[in-house]
C-alpha positions, 0 to 999 in steps of 0.5 A: 179539712178546714176551708182554707186547706180545701181552697189551696188544694183546689188551686194547686190542682189547677196551677201546679205546685211550685216545688213539684216535679214536672214531666218533660215533654217528648221534644225535651226528652229527644234533645237531652238524649242527643246531648248525652250521645254527642257529649257537647252543647247543641250548635245554633244555626248562627253560631261559628266554631273556629278551626283547630290550629295545627302545627305550623311546620309548613310555614317554617319550612317555607320561610327557611327556603325563602331565606336560602333563596335570598342568600343565593340571589345576593351571592350569585345574581347572574347565575340565578337569573340564568337558571330561570331563563332570565333575559339579560337583554331585558331593557326593563331589568334592574342594572347589575351592581358595579364591578368592584373585584374580579367576578368568579364566573361568566354571566348567566345565559340569555334568551337568543334575542337579535339586537335591533337598532332600537334595542342594540343590547337586546339579548346581551348581559350588557343591556343591564350594565351600568354605564361607567368604570369603577374607581376605588377609594384613594389612599396614600401609596408610594410617593403620592398622598391620598389626594394625589392618588385620587387625581391619578385614578381620575386621570387614568379613567380619563385615558380609558374613556378618551381611548375607548369612548371618544366619538371622534376617535371611534370615527377614525380621528386621532386620539389627541385627548388620550395621547396628551395623558402619555409621558412624552419622554417614554421613547418606545411608546412615542415610537409606537404612536407614530407608527400606529397613527400614521401608517396605512398598513400597521403591523401587529406591534403597531396596531392602534387598536391595542390602545384605541377603538376605531371604525372606518366611517364608510364601513360602520357606524354606531347604533345610538349614543351609548357604548356599554362598559364594565370594568374597574381600576385597581392600583398598587405601589410600583417600581421606584415608588410609582403608583401603578394603576391597572384598568380592566374594561370591557367595551360593547360597541353596537354597530350597523353597516354605514351604507344600510338604510338604518331601518328597523330591520337593519343588521346590528353587530356588537363588536366587543373589546376587553382591554387591560392597560397598566399605567405608571404614575412616576415620581418626577424626582426619579423618572423624567416625566411631565405633570399629569402624564403617566408611562405605559407599562403594558397593554393587551386586549381580547377582541371579538367581532372586530375582524380577523384578517390582519391588522388594518388600524380599524375594527372590521365587524362581520356584517353578513357573517355574524351567524357563521358557526364558530371555530372549535379551536379558539372560542371566547365568551366576551362577557366572561370577565372571570379570566385574565385578558389573553386567555383564549388565543387561536393559531392566527391570534384570532378568537371567535365569540361564543355569544355577542 
């Protein structure tokens, strides 16, 4: 063997040949065996394997249920609130939308919370009523153009406010502002007003409460400065081309005894009145009338917690008797505006409120 070949043989014997197979170590053989058994790569101690994504059927079902719930709340907000024990007397609750048409059901139930001088509408649907009376958009009707109809609607609302919300009238004064809007040439109404506002013993036909809200100042006084109202005006063409406006409004009056101390424990009773008044704005070329006055076609009311011992010309809140059990034969939910006025009547003309 030449010297060069002998030296290469000795060098490769020490360092190993570059293309010679290398015997794996015991550790390497163990790792290779695990990989063959597990069928994958080894997982390092700092590596992260994301979870396998499953089908999102649960999310789709949840979204569908949420969409149906939103539709139900939009269509039946008061009933939905009642299902979950919502308190219509929660002063922090959002006001309900103004009434644009007759509702299809009564408001949902509230928790049994007594009214207080600080929260006179507590435990009542009226707590979330927006103050005011809804007036529709005006359009030309009968003998009036749109601008005249708008004025007639505004005057009709003024009459309802003057008859049911005027502070002086509520304390027993004469309803001057309201009567100024009535046609002075309507004989039957003129006779009714004369008898209703001058007689100390009115009859059922001449009771001023048919049109005007009044309390005896020595018997009851309003709690606070707010009277809750909910209602709307509608109109159509009436007889001889007149514009006939119908007002359907519920008034909620929180009152306390006038002789009370007015403290935090004072008794508060809510007298609730729903009035329907039909007013005719007549064509002066066909009916004798005066400018900006209207004729009364009809007027009626439902009254609860306002007295039932015969007409006196004033509301008579049942102080000390508010917890009496209602009579079964004449019950009325005063907050149910889905039924026409006068639906529930007792044998003596009185009804008992199922709630106040």
